[in-house]
N, C-alpha and C positions, 0 to 999 in steps of 0.2 A: 222369621217370616215377616214380621212387621217392617223390618229394615228393607227386606227384599221388595215388599209391596210399595213402600215409600219411594224406593229407587225407580221402580217401573212407572209409578205415577209421575215422578219428576221427568222421566224420559218422555212420557206421553204429553206432558205439558209443553215440552220443547217442540214437539211436533205440532201441537195446537197453535203455536205462534207462527207457523208457516202460513203464507198468504192463501193457500188453496186448501179446501176441505178434504184432505187425503184420507184421513181416518173414516170420515163419513162415507166417502165413495167406496172404501174397502168394505165397510159394513154392509152397504146395500148390495155390492157385488157378491159378498159371501152369502147373504140371504137368498139372492136370486139363484146362485149356483147350487145351494144346498137343497132347495125345494124340489128341483127336477127329479132326482132319483126316487124321492118319496111319492111323487105323482105317479110314476111308473109302477112302483110297488103296489100302491092302492088300486090303481086301475087294472093291473095284471091280476090281482086277487079277485076283483069283481068279474072280470072276463072268464077266469077259470071256474068260478062258482056258477056262473051262468051256463057254461059248457057242461058241467057235470050235474047241473040242476035241471031247470026248465028247458034250456037250450033254445030260447026264443030268438029267432033270427033277427027280428027287428031290434030287440033289446041288445043283442050282440053287436049289430051294426052301429047302434047308437053309442055303445061303450067304446067301440074301436074308434069311431069318429071323434068322440069326446077325448079319448086318449091322445089322438093325433093333434087335436086342437090345443089341448092343455100343454103338450110337449112343444108345439110351435110357439105358443104364448110365452111359456117359460124360457125357451131359447131366445126369443126376441128380447124379453126383459133382461135376461142374463147377459146377452151380448151388449145391450145398451149400457147396463151397469158396468160391465167390464171395460167398455170403451171409455166411459166417464172416469173410471178408476185409473186406467192406463194413462189417460191425459194428465191427471194430477200426479200419478206416480213418477212419470218422467221428470216432473219438476221436483218431486220429493227427493230423488237421488241427488240432484244438484244442490238442494238445500242441505242435505246431510253432509255431503262432501265439502260444503262451504262453511260449515259451522266453525271449525277450528281456524281456518284462514281469516274469517271475519272477526273472530275473537282476537286473533293476533294483531289485526289492523287497528283495533281500539284499545289494546292492552298497553299499560305503562311500558315505556321503552326499557326501563330497568328490569322489568319482568321478561320482556322479549329477549333481552341480552343475557338473562340468567341461565347458566348451563343446566341447572336443575329443571327449569321450566322447559327448556329446549328438549331435554331428555324425556320429560313427561309427554310432550307433544309428539315426539318421534315414536314413543312406545304406543300411544293411542292410535296414531296413523298406521303403524306396522300391524297392530292387531286387527284393525279394520280392513287393511288391504289383504292380509294373509287369511285369517279364519273368518273374517267378517264380523268380529266381535265389536261391541259398542252400540252406537245408535243404529248402525246398519242392520245388525242382527235383530235388534228390538223391532224395527219396522218389518223386517222379513218374517218375524214370528207373528205379527199382528194378524195378517190375513189367515194363516192356517189356524190360529187360535179361534178367531171369529167363525171360520168354517166349521171347526170341530164342535164348538159350543152349540152352534145352530143345529148341526146334525144330531148331537146328543139329545137336545130338546125334542126334535121331531121324532127321533127313534123311540124315546120314552112314550111319547104320545101314541105312536103307531103300535107299540108292543104292549101297551097298558091292558088292553082287553084280553091278552093272552092269559092273564091271571084272574080276570073277572068272569070270563066265560067258563062255566063249570061242566065237568063230566057228569053224565046221568048217574044218579045215586046207585042204581042197580048194576052199574058197570063194574067189572073186576078191576078196572083202572081208576076207580073213584078216588083212591088214595092219592092220586096226582094233585088233587086240590087241597090235600092236607097241608097245613102251614109248614110242617117239617119238610115236605117235598118242595114247596115253593121256596122256603129258605135255602134248601140245598141247591136249587137251580140258581138262585141269586148269588150264592157263594161261588158257584162254578163260573157264573158270568163275571163276577168280580175278579176271579182268578184270571179269566181271559183278558179283561180290559185294564186291570191294574197291575197284578203281579207280573204278568208276562212283559208288558212294556217297561215296568220298573227294572227288570233284569236287563233289557236292552238299553235302558237309559243309563245304567251303570257303565256299560261299555262306551256310551256316548260321552260320559263324563271323562273317561280316559282320553277320548279323542279331544275333548275340549281343553283338557289340561296340557295338551301338546302344543298350545299356541306359541309359547316361548320358543320351543324347538323349531316350530314352523317359521317364526320370525328370523331365527338365526340362519335357517336354511335359505330363506329368501335373501338375507344379507349376503351370504356366501355366493349364491347364484348371481345376484345383482352385481357383486364386485367383480367376479371372474369373467362373466359373460357379457356384461353391459359396460361396466366401467373400464375393464381391461381389454377384452377381445373386441368389444364394439366401439371403442373410443379411437377417433382419428388422431387425437393428441398423443395417445400412448403407442400408436401404431409404429412410429419411427423407432422408439426404444425396443419394442418387441422384436423388430426385424434386425436391428443393428446388433443386439445382444443375444439373438436366437432364444428368446424366452418362451417360445411356443410350448416346448415340452415341459418346462417348469410350471407354466400355468395349468396345463392339462393334469400333470401329476398332483399338484397342490389341490386343485379343485376336486379331484377324485378322493384324495386323502381326507379332505374335510367334508365329504358328502355325508348327509344325514339319512341316506336312503335306508340303511339297515335299521335305524331307529323307527322309521316310518313303517317298515315291514312288520316289526314287532307290535306296534300299536294297531295296525290293521288286523293282525291275527287275533289280538285280544278283543277288539271291537266285534269281529266276526263271531267269536265264540259266544259272547254274551247275546248277540243278536240271534244266533241260531237257537240258543236255549230259550229265549223269549218266544221265538216262532213256534217251537215245539209245544211249550206250555199253552200258548194261545190256541193252537189247533186242537189240542186235546180238550180244552175247556169248551171250545165252540162245538165240538162233537157231542159233548154231554148236553149242551143247551138244545142242539138240533134234535137229539133223541127225545127230549122232553116234549118238544113241539109236535113231533110226529106221533108220539104216543097219545097226546091229548086229541089230536085230530082223528086218530084211529078209534079212540073211545067215543067220538061223536060230540066233543065239546064245541067244535066249530067246523065250518065247511072246509073242504080240502084246499080251496083257493087261498084261504087265510094262511096256509103254511108259507106261501110265497111272501105274504106281507110280514109275518112274524120273523121268518128266517132272514128276510132282507133287512128288517128293522134291527134285529140283533147283530147282523153282520155290519150294518152301518154304525150301530152303537159301539161295537167292539173296536172297529177301525178308528172311529172318531176319538174314543177315550184313549186307545193305544197311542195314536198319533199325538194327542194332546199331552199325554204323560211324557212322551219322547221329547216334545217341544219344550215342556217345562223342565225336563232334565237338562237339555242343552241350554235352556234359559238360565238355569242355576249356574252353569259354567260362564255365562255371559255377564252375570251380575257384577262381579268385581271389575270387569272392563267397562261396563256401563257406569258404575259408580265413579271410576276415574275420569271417564269422558265428561260426566256431569260436573264433577269437581273442577275440571279444567275450565269449563264454561263459567263456573261460579267464582273464579278468581277475581277478587275485587281490585279495582284501581285505587291505589293509595294516594296518588299525586293530587294535590288540591288544584282544581282548575281555575280558581280565581274568579272574581266578579267585576273588578274595576275595568272600565274601558281605557284603552291606551289613547292618550291625547294625540289628536291628529294635528301635526305641525307642518306648516308649509315651508318653514325654514330648516326642517330636518334636525331640529335641536334636541337630540336625544343623548343624554350622558349616562353611561353605565359605570357603576363602581363595584369592584370586588372588595369586600371589607373583611379581612382576616378569614378568608374562606379556606376551609380544610375539607377533604373528601376522601372517603374510603369506598371502594367498590363493595357491593353486597357480598358477604361471606369472606372478605379479606380483612386482615388486621393491619395491613400496611397502608399508609397514607399515599394516595396518588398525588394529592396536592396538600400543602401544609402552610397555613397562615398566609395565603396569597392575598395581597392588597395591590390593586392597580385600577386605573381609570382609563376608559376609552373616551378620548376627546373628540368633540364635534369636528368633522371634516378632515381629520388627520388620517394619514396612512401609517398604520402600525404593523411592524413585523414582529413575529414571535418565533424565536429560534431556540434550538437546543438539541441535544442528542435524543435518539429514540428512547421512549420511556420517561422522558423528563416531565411530562404532564401537559404538553401542548394541546393534544386532542381532547384530553379530559377537561381542560378549561373550556373548550368549545362546547362540549356536552353540557356543562353547567350553564354556560352563557345562554344556550338555546333551551334550557330546562328539560333536556332529555333525562337529566338527573337533577336532584336538589342537593345542595351542600350538606355535608355531615355537620359542619360547624360554620359559623359566620353567616353572612348574607350578601346577596347581590341586589343592587338597586338600579332602577331606571328612573332618572329624574328625581332621585331621592326617595322613591317608594319601592319597597321590597318586590321583586319581580313575581313572587308567588301570589301576590294579591291581584295581579292583572289577569283578565280573561286570557286563557292560554292561547286560543286561536288568534286573538288580536295581538298578543305579545309576539307570537311567532311571525306575524306579518311584518314585523320590524326588520327581519333578517332575510337576506338572500345568501344561501350557504352552498359552497361546493366542498363536500366532504372528501376525505382521502379515499374512502371506499364507497364513493357514490355509485348509484345504479341508474340505468336507463331502462325504459319499458319497451316492450315489443309493440309499439304503436307508431304512428307516423312521426316524422321529424318535427312538424309543427306542434303536434300534441305533446311531444316530449319537452319541447322548449317552453310551451305555455302551461304545461301540467294541467291541460284542460282540453275538452273536445271542441270548445269554441274559443277563438283567439283572434287577436289583431295581427293580420299577416304582415303589415308594414313594420310593426314593432318587432315581430319575430325576425324578419329580414335584418333589421337594424342591429339586433342583439347578436345574431349569428355573424354579422360583419365585424362587429366590435371584437368578437371572440376569435376572429381569423378563420371562420368557416365558410366565407362567401364563395371562395374559389371552388371548394368541394361541392357546395350547394348547386352550382351551375352544371355539374356533371350528373346530378341525380335525375333519374328518368321522369319522376313526377313532382319534382321540386319539394315543397313542404309536405306534400301528400305521400311522399315516398316512405314506405315502412322501414324501420330499423330492424335488422335481422330477418330471418326467413320463417319464423314460427307461424305467422299468419298469412304471409304473402311470399310466393316463390320469387317475386320480383324485388323483394326486400334487399337492402344493402347491408353488408357486414362492415361497420365502421372500425377503423383501427383504434388502438388505445388512445392515441393522441387526438383523433377525431372525436371519440367519446368524451374526452376531457373538455374539448372546445364546446361541445353541445351542452355539457353540464354547466360550463361557465355562462353560456348564453341563457340557460334556464334561470340561473341566479340573477342575471341582469334583467331578464324579462319581468321578474317579480317587482322590480323598481323599489326595493326596500331601502330605507335609509342606512342600514348597516350591511356591508358586504363582508362575508367571512370566507376566506379561501384557504383551504387546508391542502397544502402541496398541490396547487392547481396546475403545475407544469411538469409533474413527475413523469408523465407518459409522453411528453412532447420531445421532438428532436431539437437540437440546439438552435436551429434557425427559427423554428416556430416559437420556442421559448423566448428567444431574443425579441421577436415581434411582439409578444405579449408584454414583455417588460417595457419596451419603448413606448407602447401605447397604453400603459397601465393607468396613467392619469386620465386619459380620454375614456377608458373603459369604466373607471370608478366614478369619475366626475366629482361632484361635491359631497359624495357619500363618505361616511366613516368606513374605512377599510381595515380589516384585520387579516394579515397575510402570514400563514404559518408555513415554515419551511425548515429543513435541516441543512439546506445549501445556502451558505451565507452570502455567496456572490450574487444571489438573486434578490437580496433584501436592501441593497444600497439605495434604491429609488424611494424607499419609505422615509417618512418624516422622523420616525421614532422606531427603535429596535428594543425589544425586551428579550433578555436571555433567561431561559428556564433551565433549572438544574435540580434534579431530585425533588420535583414537585413544588418548586418555589421560583419566584422571579428574583434573580440575584443581581441583575444589572439592567440599566435602562439608559438609552441615549442614542445619538446619531451614530452612523457607521464610523466616522472619523473619531468621535469622542471615545467610543468603546475600544477602538483599535489602539489608541494611545496608551490605554491602561495595560501595560505588559503583564501584570499579575492577574488580569481578569480572565474569566472563562471565554469571553468572546475572542480575545486575542489568541487563546489556546486553540479554540475551534477553527479560527481563521487560518492559522498557520498549519493546522493538521490537514486542511483542504488546499493549502497554497499551491501545491504541485499541479492543481488543475486550473489555476488562474494564470493569466498572462498580463494582468494589470500592473501598474507601477506601484500601487499601494500595498503590495505584499510585504509584510514585515518579517524580517529574518529573525 
């Protein structure tokens, strides 16, 4: 219980950090909506008592007008509170669904790339989308819990006099005031409001435990009917190979409908049993009220008040117990959602400012750097030592898996070395302020991504930018001709997610935009990881011939597995099995017939038409 309460408190603290007072608005809306039925109960009792009593017309008129006025006032207050709550609630859903994405945006890259972290994130999202478990359920439960607590308090206040107003001592029903009778009625009421909903709650627990099956069902449905049947990319294969029947049969075979039917039957049985117990117990309580009224303990009109109060009390407690029962099923999912948000960043962010140099004199050294990816025993890099020299154009080549991209991840501090150190101008890079250190690099990654924003915003990575500089960078990247055809120029949206008039750039065009983005940053280091992989031969040749103009006096690191594209660089480093095994110019490396570069060059020689192919 202590652990459960702590989890709920932690969840509510997350809500308290949201910018708008959602919980406060829910509380006020609950109070306003809960008062209305009790106003009617009390006023109805007074009107009936007057009718069977003095039947004073003026008093009756006053009571009726007062009832109408109180109802009108309660409705206005309730509506205003609901409107205020709805205003904040709309923002609340956005805040809840943004919790994990915002966490991922600030999480260490090593954790973001960790498969275990990804699995945890997907599980949290699946439970939230499917059964609503996690923060979504916690918020959805807040309003009914507040409603029910308020109704319980008001019900007790309205029913209290049922036990204080006594039957005349000479009445044969005087025993109704005996504490045994009172205790019996209270037990019956408890049976109604606790035992009955507990039985129903057991059934709801069965429903709650079906979340994993529900997630699996959603995955199956999503795969067959969205990713397969609804995908234009798969449509050609489906038709060419007549896969329609295969998809239909497989989706039916993997359907979880029979399991859901069994769960629904179990839940209905428990719910029906709870309803029967509740109605029997309510009947006993109503009989007690009617008997005391018959014995003259209170006016007939009070029956309406007491029966209504007990009815409200029973429903409120029953619903509260049900919500708590479902809440118990939500606790493990809420714990996991909170634990995900509490994952701490381990990367040291650094405090030293990076020296601002007008001469771009930044020298980076890898000193015996070794690295293992988290959870792996194999070294991706082993004892790597190399230096990036000012103003030089350096190519890094090697087969897939040789450690080229891993070296870039270490260079840009997406990961920190397992062993050894990397220095910038003689100081370990982890000591520098991370944001300032990252400003040193303009990077085009092999698996770069563009956003569904305007072309200008994509290049500048900002909503505000220098249009002339964006044009210049796009021109250097070879995108100027395509830009002239865009309907709104730099204000043209990429893709159609937000704008029907958006353009769908080709893979090569995307790569040019990514290159322009790296150039716009105007960083002293340019890192290009397979920057021409999606370009056609002509566009690739244009990039190569203008490479010096593109890079200027910056230090450039060019990563590729196509050796023919590296000859324009001043220096070439050959990676193999996580280490730099050769370094030199193209001609120097080609002369070494026993070297890896010579081997790789000749393996690709059939694609070259140059005279310097070595047989």
